[in-house]
N, C-alpha and C positions, 0 to 999 in steps of 0.2 A: 587233557588237563592234568591227569595223574602224572604223566611224564614231566610236565612243567613243575609240579609239586615236588617230585622226586629230585629234580635238578636243584630246586631251591633248598630242599632239605640237605642235599649233599653239600651245597655251598655253605649252609648254616653250620654243618658238622665241621667242615674245614676251617671256618672262622673260629669255631670253638676250640679246635686243636691249636690254632695259631695263638689264640688268647691264652690258652693254658701254658704254651711255651713262653709267652711274654711274662706271665706271672712267675713262672719258675726261674726265668732269667733275671727277674727284678726290674723289668721295664714297665713300671707302674703307669707312666704317663701314656703309654700306648694302649693300655687296657681300656681307658674311657672311650677312645676313638673306636676301638673294636666292639665295645658294647653298643655304640650307636649303629655301627654297621649291622650287627646282629639284630637290633631292633627293627631296622629297615627290612631285613630279610623276613622277620616274623610278620611284619605288616603286609609284605607281598604275599606270603603264604595265606594269611587271613583273608586278603582280598580275593585270592584265587578261590578259596572255599566259599566266600560270599557270592561270587559270580556263579558258582555251580549250584548254589542254593542248599548245599549240604557239605558236610565235612568229607572230603575226598579221602578214601581209605581203601587200601588193599594190603596184601601180605608184605610186599616190599616196603610200603610206607610204614607199616607196623615195625618191621625189623629195623628200619632206619631210625624210627623214634626210640626203639629199645636201646640202640647203640648211643643215641643222643642222651638218653636218660642216664646211662652209666657214666658217660663223659661229664655230664652236668654234676653228678655226685662227686666225682674227683675234683672238678673245678670248684665246687662249693667249699670243699675242705681246703684247697690251696688259697682261695680268696679269704677264708676265715683266718688262715695263718698270716697272710699278708696284712690283713686288718689289725691283727694283734701286734705285729711288728711296728706298724705305723702308729698305733695308739701308744705303745711303749716309748717310741721315739718322741712323740709329742709330749708325753708325761715327763720324760727326762729333760726336755728343753724347757718346759714350764718350771720344773724344779730348779734348774740352773738359773733361770731368770729370777725366780723368787729369792734364791740365795744371794745373787749379786745385788739385788735391790735391798736386801736386808742390811748390808754393810756399807751402803752409801751414806754420805753425810746427811744427817737429819736436819741440822741447823745450818742454813746457808751462811758462809763466811764471805765477807767482802774481800775481794782480792785487789783492792785499790792501793794507792800509795799512802804510806803512813808518814806523817811529819812529826818530828820530835818537837814537842811544845816547850821544852826547857831551853832551847837555844834562842 
């Protein structure tokens, strides 16, 4: 069972690396799919531990988790930066929308045909 857990942890680590690369490359759309894959992997690891009746742990698993924690810390920083960029982009688009609405005609003007009543 520990070998299965190690294999799942290595897969989880590789998924995290791929997700980090996607964030760095600016492929934000792929990140959500990768998060779902990672969540499935976490669920599989949790199910393995539940089947064993305890948390399966040895020195290799600890080392793998240590590496994962370091990578997660880097990912957290990258994701926070991406979130800041997205929120700034949203704010600028909202400001543009507000500015364009500010100069629209307030009183609607009929654009029909006008007849000269003096003729």
